[in-house]
C-alpha positions as CSV (number, residue, x, y, z in Angstrom):
1,M,133.6,146.1,146.5
2,S,137.0,144.6,146.9
3,V,140.0,143.4,145.0
4,P,141.6,140.6,147.0
5,G,145.0,139.4,146.3
6,Q,144.4,135.7,146.7
7,P,141.9,133.1,145.4
8,A,138.9,132.3,147.6
9,A,139.8,129.6,150.0
10,G,138.4,126.2,149.4
11,W,137.5,126.7,145.8
12,P,138.4,123.5,143.8
13,P,140.8,124.2,141.0
14,P,139.0,124.0,137.6
15,S,140.2,121.5,135.1
16,A,141.9,122.5,131.8
17,E,141.9,119.0,130.4
18,D,138.8,119.1,128.2
19,P,139.5,118.4,124.5
20,E,139.7,121.2,122.0
21,Y,136.9,121.6,119.5
22,A,137.6,121.8,115.9
23,G,134.1,122.2,114.4
24,Q,132.7,125.1,112.5
25,L,129.3,126.6,112.0
26,D,126.7,124.0,110.9
27,L,124.4,125.5,108.3
28,S,122.6,122.3,107.6
29,E,119.5,123.5,109.4
30,W,119.7,127.1,108.5
31,P,117.6,129.0,105.9
32,V,118.6,128.7,102.2
33,M,120.8,131.6,100.9
34,D,120.2,132.7,97.3
35,G,122.7,135.4,96.3
36,D,122.4,138.1,98.9
37,T,119.0,137.1,100.1
38,V,118.3,135.0,103.2
39,A,114.9,133.5,103.2
40,A,113.2,132.7,106.5
41,N,110.8,130.3,104.8
42,P,112.6,128.1,102.2
43,S,109.3,126.6,101.2
44,T,108.1,130.0,99.9
45,A,109.2,129.9,96.2
46,E,108.5,133.5,95.3
47,P,109.1,135.9,98.2
48,E,107.0,139.1,97.9
49,P,108.7,142.4,97.2
50,L,110.4,144.0,100.1
51,E,110.1,147.4,101.6
52,Q,113.4,149.2,102.2
53,V,114.6,151.6,104.7
54,N,117.8,153.5,105.1
55,V,120.0,152.5,108.0
56,A,122.0,155.2,109.7
57,D,124.2,152.9,111.7
58,P,128.0,153.5,111.3
59,L,128.9,150.3,113.1
60,T,126.3,147.8,111.9
61,I,127.8,144.6,110.6
62,R,126.5,143.4,107.2
63,L,127.9,140.2,105.7
64,S,127.2,137.1,103.8
65,I,127.9,133.5,104.9
66,D,131.1,133.6,102.7
67,D,132.5,136.2,105.1
68,T,132.4,134.0,108.2
69,M,135.4,132.2,109.5
70,K,136.2,129.7,112.2
71,L,137.4,131.2,115.5
72,P,138.2,129.9,118.9
73,V,136.0,128.4,121.6
74,D,135.1,130.3,124.7
75,S,138.6,130.9,126.1
76,E,137.9,130.0,129.8
77,R,139.6,127.7,132.1
78,A,137.4,124.7,131.4
79,R,137.2,125.6,127.7
80,Q,133.8,124.0,127.6
81,D,132.0,126.2,125.2
82,P,131.7,125.0,121.6
83,P,133.5,126.2,118.5
84,T,132.7,129.7,117.5
85,V,132.2,131.5,114.2
86,Q,133.6,135.0,113.9
87,I,131.6,137.6,112.2
88,P,134.2,140.0,110.8
89,A,133.4,143.6,111.6
90,Y,133.6,146.2,108.8
91,P,134.7,149.8,108.6
92,G,133.7,151.8,111.7
93,Q,132.0,154.5,109.6
94,V,129.8,152.9,107.1
95,P,127.4,155.6,105.7
96,N,123.8,154.7,105.4
97,Q,123.9,151.2,103.9
98,P,120.4,150.3,102.6
99,A,118.7,147.4,104.4
100,T,115.6,145.6,103.1
101,T,113.3,143.8,105.4
102,Q,109.9,142.2,105.7
103,V,106.7,143.7,104.6
104,P,104.0,143.2,107.2
105,G,102.0,140.1,106.4
106,Q,104.5,138.7,103.9
107,P,107.1,135.9,104.3
108,A,110.0,137.1,106.4
109,T,113.0,137.7,104.1
110,L,116.0,139.7,104.9
111,R,118.1,141.1,102.0
112,I,121.7,141.7,102.9
113,P,123.6,144.0,100.5
114,S,126.5,142.3,98.8
115,P,129.7,144.3,98.9
116,A,131.6,145.0,95.8
117,E,134.8,143.9,97.5
118,P,135.6,142.4,100.9
119,R,134.7,144.8,103.7
120,R,137.4,144.6,106.3
121,Y,139.1,147.1,108.5
122,P,142.4,148.2,106.9
123,P,145.3,148.2,109.3
124,Q,145.7,151.6,110.9
125,R,148.9,153.2,109.9
126,Q,150.0,156.3,111.8
127,E,152.3,159.1,110.7
128,P,155.3,158.8,113.0
129,P,154.9,161.2,116.0
130,T,157.8,163.2,117.3
131,E,158.2,161.0,120.4
132,S,157.3,157.6,121.7
133,T,154.4,157.7,124.2
134,G,152.8,154.3,123.9
135,E,149.4,156.0,124.2
136,P,146.3,154.7,122.4
137,I,145.5,156.9,119.4
138,G,141.9,158.1,119.6
139,A,140.1,159.7,116.7
140,E,138.3,163.0,117.5
141,Q,134.8,162.3,116.5
142,E,131.3,162.0,117.9
143,T,129.7,158.9,119.3
144,P,128.1,157.1,116.4
145,D,124.4,157.7,115.9
146,V,122.1,154.8,116.9
147,A,120.8,152.7,114.0
148,V,117.6,153.4,112.2
149,P,116.1,149.9,112.2
150,A,113.8,148.1,109.9
151,P,110.1,148.4,110.6
152,H,108.5,145.7,112.7
153,G,107.2,142.9,110.6
154,G,103.9,141.1,110.9
155,G,104.3,138.0,112.9
156,R,107.3,136.7,114.8
157,Q,109.8,135.1,112.4
158,R,112.8,133.0,113.6
159,V,115.4,134.0,111.1
160,V,118.7,133.0,112.7
161,I,120.6,134.2,109.7
162,A,119.0,137.6,110.1
163,A,120.2,137.8,113.7
164,L,123.7,136.7,112.6
165,A,123.9,138.9,109.5
166,V,122.8,142.2,110.9
167,G,124.9,143.6,113.8
168,L,123.4,144.9,117.0
169,V,125.5,148.0,117.5
170,G,122.9,150.8,118.2
171,L,120.5,147.9,118.5
172,G,120.6,147.7,114.7
173,A,120.3,143.9,114.5
174,A,117.2,141.9,113.8
175,F,115.8,139.1,115.9
176,G,114.1,137.3,113.1
177,G,112.2,139.7,110.8
178,T,111.9,142.1,113.7
179,S,114.3,144.8,114.4
180,L,115.3,145.0,118.1
181,A,116.2,148.6,117.6
182,R,112.6,149.4,116.6
183,L,111.3,147.4,119.6
184,V,113.3,149.4,122.1
185,G,112.3,152.7,120.6
186,F,114.8,153.7,117.9
187,G,113.4,154.0,114.4
188,T,112.0,155.9,111.5
189,A,109.1,155.2,109.2
190,A,109.7,152.8,106.3
191,T,110.7,154.5,103.1
192,T,111.8,153.3,99.7
193,A,115.5,152.8,99.3
194,A,117.4,156.1,99.0
195,P,120.9,156.6,97.6
196,A,123.8,155.8,100.0
197,T,124.6,159.5,100.2
198,S,121.4,160.3,102.1
199,D,121.6,161.0,105.8
200,P,118.4,160.1,107.6
201,T,118.2,161.2,111.2
202,P,117.1,158.6,113.8
203,Q,113.9,159.4,115.6
204,L,113.3,158.4,119.2
205,R,109.9,157.0,120.1
206,P,108.3,154.7,122.7
207,A,108.8,150.9,122.2
208,T,106.1,149.2,120.2
209,G,107.1,145.6,120.7
210,G,103.8,144.1,121.7
211,T,102.0,143.7,125.0
212,A,104.3,144.3,127.9
213,P,105.1,141.3,130.1
214,T,104.2,141.2,133.8
215,P,106.0,139.7,136.8
216,D,103.3,137.1,137.2
217,G,103.7,136.1,133.5
218,V,107.4,135.8,133.8
219,R,107.2,133.9,137.1
220,S,104.8,131.4,135.5
221,A,107.0,130.9,132.4
222,L,110.1,130.3,134.5
223,A,108.6,128.2,137.3
224,G,109.5,124.9,135.7
225,P,112.8,125.6,133.8
226,A,114.3,127.6,136.7
227,G,113.7,124.8,139.1
228,A,115.7,122.2,137.2
229,P,118.0,120.3,139.5
230,A,120.8,120.4,136.9
231,L,121.1,124.2,137.6
232,G,122.6,123.7,141.1
233,R,122.4,127.0,142.8
234,L,120.7,129.5,140.5
235,T,120.5,133.3,140.9
236,G,118.8,135.4,138.2
237,S,117.2,138.6,137.1
238,V,114.8,139.5,134.3
239,V,114.2,143.2,133.5
240,D,112.0,145.1,131.1
241,P,114.4,147.6,129.7
242,A,111.6,149.8,128.4
243,T,110.5,150.5,132.0
244,G,113.5,149.4,134.0
245,H,111.1,147.3,136.1
246,S,112.2,143.9,137.5
247,L,110.0,141.1,136.3
248,W,111.7,138.2,138.1
249,E,114.4,137.7,140.6
250,A,116.0,134.7,142.3
251,D,118.6,135.9,144.9
252,S,119.7,138.4,142.3
253,A,121.8,140.3,144.9
254,T,123.8,137.3,145.9
255,P,127.3,137.4,144.4
256,L,128.4,134.2,142.6
257,T,131.4,133.3,140.3
258,P,130.5,134.9,136.9
259,A,133.1,133.1,134.7
260,S,133.4,134.9,131.4
261,A,130.1,136.9,131.9
262,G,132.5,139.0,134.0
263,K,133.8,140.4,130.8
264,L,130.7,142.5,130.6
265,L,132.0,144.7,133.5
266,A,135.3,145.5,131.9
267,S,133.7,146.1,128.5
268,A,131.0,148.4,130.0
269,A,133.6,150.4,131.9
270,A,135.7,150.8,128.8
271,L,132.8,152.0,126.7
272,L,131.7,154.4,129.5
273,S,135.2,155.9,130.1
274,L,137.1,155.7,126.8
275,D,136.6,157.0,123.3
276,P,134.9,154.2,121.4
277,Q,137.2,155.0,118.4
278,S,140.4,154.9,120.4
279,R,143.0,152.4,119.2
280,F,146.0,150.7,120.9
281,T,149.3,151.3,119.2
282,T,152.5,149.2,118.9
283,T,155.5,151.4,118.1
284,V,159.1,150.9,117.1
285,V,161.7,153.6,118.0
286,A,165.3,154.1,117.4
287,G,167.7,152.7,120.1
288,A,170.9,154.2,121.4
289,E,173.0,152.5,118.8
290,P,172.5,153.2,115.1
291,D,171.7,149.6,114.3
292,T,169.3,149.0,117.3
293,V,165.6,149.5,117.5
294,I,163.1,149.1,120.4
295,M,159.7,147.6,120.1
296,V,157.3,149.4,122.5
297,G,154.1,147.7,123.6
298,G,151.1,149.9,123.7
299,G,148.5,147.4,124.9
300,D,147.5,145.8,121.7
301,P,147.4,142.0,121.9
302,T,145.9,141.7,118.4
303,L,149.0,142.5,116.4
304,S,149.1,139.8,113.8
305,S,152.0,137.8,112.6
306,L,150.1,136.6,109.5
307,P,150.7,138.1,106.1
308,V,149.0,141.3,105.2
309,G,145.6,140.5,103.8
310,K,145.1,137.4,105.9
311,E,142.7,137.9,108.9
312,S,143.5,136.4,112.3
313,V,141.0,135.7,115.1
314,Y,141.0,139.5,115.6
315,P,139.2,141.2,112.7
316,G,140.9,144.4,111.7
317,A,144.1,143.6,113.5
318,P,147.3,145.4,112.4
319,H,150.1,143.4,110.8
320,L,153.7,143.0,111.9
321,D,154.7,143.0,108.2
322,D,153.4,146.6,107.9
323,L,155.5,147.6,110.9
324,V,158.6,145.9,109.4
325,A,158.2,147.8,106.2
326,Q,157.9,151.1,108.0
327,V,161.0,150.4,110.1
328,R,163.1,149.4,107.1
329,A,162.1,152.6,105.3
330,A,162.9,154.8,108.3
331,A,165.9,153.1,109.9
332,G,168.4,154.4,107.3
333,G,170.4,151.2,107.4
334,P,170.4,147.5,108.5
335,V,169.0,146.6,111.9
336,H,171.1,144.2,113.9
337,K,169.5,144.3,117.3
338,V,165.9,144.5,118.6
339,L,165.0,145.3,122.2
340,F,161.5,145.6,123.7
341,D,159.7,147.9,126.2
342,V,156.8,146.6,128.2
343,S,156.8,149.4,130.8
344,R,153.1,150.3,130.0
345,Y,152.0,147.4,132.3
346,S,153.3,146.5,135.7
347,G,152.8,143.7,138.3
348,E,152.2,140.0,137.9
349,Q,151.4,138.5,134.5
350,L,148.9,136.0,135.8
351,A,146.0,137.0,138.0
352,P,145.0,135.5,141.4
353,G,142.8,132.5,140.8
354,W,144.3,131.7,137.4
355,D,145.7,128.3,136.8
356,P,149.2,128.5,135.1
357,R,148.2,125.3,133.1
358,D,145.7,127.5,131.2
359,V,148.6,129.0,129.2
360,A,149.7,125.7,127.7
361,G,146.0,124.8,127.5
362,G,145.3,127.8,125.2
363,S,142.9,129.7,127.4
364,V,145.1,132.7,128.2
365,A,148.7,134.1,127.9
366,P,150.7,136.0,130.5
367,I,149.3,139.6,130.2
368,S,151.8,141.9,128.5
369,P,151.3,145.2,126.6
370,L,153.3,143.6,123.7
371,M,152.3,140.4,122.0
372,L,151.4,138.8,118.7
373,D,148.1,137.1,118.0
374,G,147.0,137.1,121.7
375,G,150.1,135.0,122.5
376,R,149.0,132.1,120.3
377,H,151.8,129.9,119.1
378,D,149.9,129.2,115.9
379,P,147.7,132.1,114.7
380,D,146.0,129.8,112.2
381,Q,144.6,127.6,115.0
382,S,141.6,128.5,117.1
383,E,142.8,127.4,120.5
384,P,146.5,126.4,120.4
385,P,148.9,126.6,123.3
386,R,149.9,130.1,124.3
387,T,153.4,131.4,124.8
388,A,154.7,132.0,128.3
389,T,156.9,134.9,127.0
390,P,154.7,136.9,124.7
391,A,156.7,140.1,124.6
392,A,160.1,138.5,123.9
393,D,158.5,136.3,121.3
394,A,157.0,139.4,119.5
395,A,160.4,141.1,119.5
396,K,162.1,138.0,118.2
397,M,159.7,137.8,115.3
398,L,160.3,141.4,114.5
399,A,164.1,140.7,114.6
400,K,163.8,137.8,112.2
401,R,161.8,139.8,109.7
402,L,164.2,142.7,109.9
403,G,167.2,140.4,109.5
404,A,168.5,141.0,113.0
405,D,169.7,138.4,115.5
406,P,166.7,137.2,117.6
407,G,169.2,135.8,120.1
408,Q,170.0,139.4,121.2
409,V,166.4,140.3,122.1
410,A,166.2,141.8,125.6
411,A,163.9,144.0,127.7
412,T,164.7,147.7,128.1
413,T,162.9,151.1,128.5
414,A,162.7,153.3,125.4
415,P,164.3,156.7,126.0
416,T,162.0,159.7,126.1
417,G,161.8,161.5,122.7
418,A,163.3,158.6,120.8
419,K,162.8,158.8,117.0
420,V,159.7,156.8,115.9
421,L,160.5,154.5,113.1
422,G,157.0,153.0,112.7
423,S,153.7,152.3,114.4
424,V,150.5,150.3,113.8
425,S,147.2,150.4,115.7
426,S,144.4,148.1,116.6
427,A,140.8,148.2,115.4
428,P,138.7,150.8,117.3
429,L,137.8,150.0,120.9
430,A,134.1,149.4,120.2
431,D,135.1,146.7,117.8
432,L,137.6,145.1,120.2
433,V,134.8,144.9,122.8
434,D,132.5,143.4,120.1
435,N,135.2,140.7,119.4
436,L,136.1,139.9,123.0
437,L,132.5,139.3,123.9
438,L,131.7,137.3,120.8
439,I,134.6,134.8,121.1
440,S,135.1,135.4,124.9
441,D,138.8,136.3,124.5
442,N,140.5,136.5,127.9
443,V,143.6,138.2,126.7
444,L,141.7,141.0,124.9
445,A,139.5,141.5,127.9
446,E,142.5,142.0,130.1
447,A,144.0,144.5,127.7
448,V,140.8,146.5,127.8
449,S,140.8,146.5,131.6
450,R,144.3,147.7,131.7
451,E,143.5,150.6,129.4
452,V,140.7,151.7,131.7
453,A,143.3,151.8,134.5
454,H,145.8,153.6,132.3
455,S,143.2,156.3,131.3
456,T,142.4,157.0,135.0
457,G,146.0,157.1,136.2
458,A,145.5,153.8,138.2
459,P,148.3,151.2,138.3
460,T,148.2,149.1,135.1
461,T,148.1,145.9,137.1
462,F,145.4,143.3,137.7
463,A,144.4,145.0,140.9
464,G,144.6,148.5,139.3
465,G,142.6,147.4,136.3
466,S,139.8,145.7,138.2
467,Q,139.6,148.6,140.7
468,A,139.4,151.1,137.9
469,V,136.6,149.1,136.2
470,L,134.6,149.0,139.3
471,A,135.2,152.7,140.0
472,V,133.9,153.6,136.6
473,L,130.8,151.5,137.1
474,Q,130.2,152.9,140.5
475,R,130.5,156.5,139.1
476,N,127.8,155.5,136.6
477,N,125.4,154.5,139.4
478,F,125.6,150.7,139.1
479,D,125.1,148.9,142.4
480,L,128.3,147.0,143.2
481,T,127.2,145.6,146.6
482,G,129.0,142.3,147.1
483,V,131.0,142.5,143.8
484,T,134.6,141.4,143.8
485,M,136.8,141.3,140.6
486,V,140.5,140.5,140.5
487,D,140.8,140.4,136.7
488,G,139.0,141.8,133.7
489,S,138.2,138.5,132.0
490,G,136.2,136.5,134.6
491,L,138.7,133.7,134.4
492,S,139.6,134.0,138.1
493,T,137.8,131.8,140.6
494,S,138.0,134.7,143.0
495,D,135.6,136.9,141.0
496,R,132.1,137.5,142.4
497,V,129.3,139.3,140.6
498,T,125.6,139.6,141.1
499,A,122.9,138.8,138.5
500,K,121.4,142.1,139.4
501,L,124.6,144.0,138.3
502,L,124.8,142.0,135.0
503,S,121.1,142.7,134.1
504,S,121.3,146.3,135.1
505,I,124.2,146.9,132.8
506,L,122.4,145.2,129.9
507,A,119.1,147.0,130.7
508,V,120.8,150.4,130.3
509,A,122.4,149.2,127.0
510,A,119.0,148.1,125.7
511,K,117.0,151.0,127.1
512,P,114.7,152.8,124.6
513,G,114.7,156.6,124.3
514,G,117.5,159.1,124.8
515,D,117.0,160.2,128.4
516,D,119.9,158.2,129.8
517,P,123.3,159.3,128.6
518,R,124.8,156.0,129.5
519,T,122.7,154.1,126.9
520,A,124.4,155.4,123.8
521,K,127.8,154.5,125.2
522,L,126.8,151.0,126.2
523,R,124.9,150.1,122.9
524,P,128.0,148.3,121.5
525,L,127.8,145.7,124.3
526,L,124.7,144.3,122.6
527,N,126.5,143.9,119.2
528,G,129.1,141.5,120.8
529,L,126.5,139.2,122.3
530,P,126.6,135.8,120.6
531,V,123.4,134.7,118.8
532,A,121.8,131.5,120.1
533,G,122.5,128.7,117.6
534,G,124.2,131.2,115.2
535,S,127.5,132.9,116.4
536,G,130.2,133.1,118.9
537,T,130.1,130.9,122.0
538,L,126.5,130.2,121.4
539,S,126.9,128.9,117.8
540,D,126.6,125.2,118.8
541,R,123.9,125.7,121.5
542,Y,120.1,126.0,121.3
543,R,120.0,123.2,118.6
544,D,117.5,120.8,120.1
545,G,115.3,120.0,123.1
546,S,113.6,122.6,125.2
547,S,116.2,125.3,124.3
548,S,115.6,125.2,120.5
549,L,112.8,127.7,120.9
550,G,115.4,130.3,121.7
551,R,117.4,129.8,118.6
552,G,117.9,133.2,117.0
553,M,115.8,134.9,119.6
554,V,118.4,134.9,122.4
555,R,121.7,136.9,122.3
556,A,123.8,136.4,125.4
557,K,127.3,136.4,126.9
558,T,128.3,133.0,128.1
559,G,130.4,132.1,131.1
560,T,131.8,128.6,131.8
561,L,134.2,127.3,134.4
562,S,134.2,124.0,136.3
563,G,131.0,124.0,138.2
564,V,130.0,127.4,136.8
565,N,127.5,128.3,134.0
566,T,126.4,131.9,133.3
567,L,124.2,133.5,130.7
568,A,123.4,137.2,130.4
569,G,121.8,138.9,127.5
570,V,118.6,140.0,125.7
571,V,115.7,137.9,124.3
572,L,112.7,138.7,122.2
573,D,109.5,137.2,123.7
574,A,106.5,135.8,121.8
575,D,104.9,139.3,121.7
576,N,108.1,140.9,120.2
577,H,109.0,142.5,123.5
578,V,112.6,142.8,124.4
579,L,113.6,141.4,127.8
580,V,117.0,141.5,129.5
581,F,118.1,138.6,131.7
582,A,121.0,137.4,133.7
583,L,121.2,133.8,134.9
584,M,124.1,132.5,137.1
585,S,124.4,128.8,138.0
586,N,127.1,127.6,140.4
587,G,127.7,124.1,141.5
588,S,126.3,122.7,138.2
589,D,127.7,120.2,135.7
590,T,129.1,121.9,132.6
591,N,127.0,120.2,130.0
592,T,123.7,119.5,131.7
593,G,123.8,122.8,133.6
594,R,124.5,124.7,130.5
595,S,121.6,123.0,128.7
596,A,119.3,123.8,131.6
597,L,120.4,127.4,131.6
598,D,119.6,127.7,127.9
599,A,116.2,126.2,128.5
600,V,115.4,129.0,131.0
601,A,116.3,131.7,128.5
602,A,114.4,130.0,125.8
603,S,111.3,129.9,127.9
604,L,111.3,133.7,127.9
605,S,111.4,133.6,124.1
606,G,108.4,131.3,124.0
607,C,106.1,133.3,126.3
608,G,104.2,136.5,126.1
609,C,104.6,136.6,129.9
610,H,101.6,138.7,130.6
């Protein structure tokens, strides 16, 4: 593995000229919602009664259509992916929410509990520590238990809403009426609904997701779609996570440009090496003069400039107004001057292989430990231009709201032991990973990569972050032969990753049983994977043609740059067996190549492959 300092020679610079998208989730073809019930078969007038099970899944997302909100497109250089729909994540420790699901043999219906009030992460407010450290604050608690999924229903139902509405943390989401968690071996017997105070214990058992696929079956299913000329150069890997066996390979050890699928590496390394409940903290400390304060960046790009109570593109983000209120209460007098400290990071703010035009184009901002709204000029817009000076802009906004002079904002280093006047923290790491994968946020991915470096004592630079990420993966026995990363987001044209590495990471995350200690840590990766035709960067794909078969059955991380299309995720086949796949297409047209790639993944959904 290597971390070069310059872009690969000869690579044509990607274009950032593609128009922005302003669409939102199209529900015109989706199942009808009646109250808190989503019907898979609208023609069925009277759904049969539903069995209920308890779900012991602290991080499972449960929401209604009313909870969705428009969020940005895939933030990559070409910005080719369609508009996304954010699924807000709810409190990290949700005790045993009841979930009702299909009774075998009956029409597939998923009942989603309606909350009494909006379920959002409250901004995390810390008690002022004795000194300013800028360290992420991590809660001392155990890794969340895996979800107890709903029982496997009779027949394979394509309920896109079900896949959208039930999160996949701990594999607690449903592909149609079928729980993916049950299929990979996590589950309990169905019971009647119990009070929310009950505490069922997950049981581990072998997967029961239908007849296992075979290499010959997968090869036959992919023979046509994988040979489409629109794919350009295709490499790929299909793995059965229940056995770990490879079912299909196409030059899977050949490194290619991953685009945003490279975010899986930084996300996996963070989950393997950091506390999933750790948070990144922005702090304000007293300056040397009585009327001066210093805003200290702690690596949280999600700090929101929006009013408290209004969500940004980052669910659960802390709010600047809360920080302002704390500082006013603790300062003991008016504040006339605001300085800022960005010493947590070092090095360049743009990675090798990045195009500076992408800042104005809205794909990324210069990477800094202090910024508001990921550097967006307008936090209400999905993909607005980003600022070239995120830290100074954040400090100026703080100055304005404190009544200080924004013209006096300047960089400094906070003195050791300075009095803390206020601090706010991000959502937990596991939820940041969920969000950055779902909307493919480049800035958030870089922040996560830097925190991996910081936790290991490596330089908090692009090189240090990517080296730390690869080192964590190597220590966890992932094969990095031929892998090169110069950033954490996959935005760089210098990045090289193999399909084998992408599929191996996801195969561990989707592995049934409890024999691999890496699996529980990597489960949250699956929660962030967009749903085909339903959420994130796949919300506007799998709508027609040969790919429509995969709608609601495929969950995958996208990757799009000029000439690059990547898709890596999980899919439920026709026999309700979970497969992991990674498909990398280089030298392909964005639109036709992407559609052809979707058709390959959809073909896995349509076959029993045995």
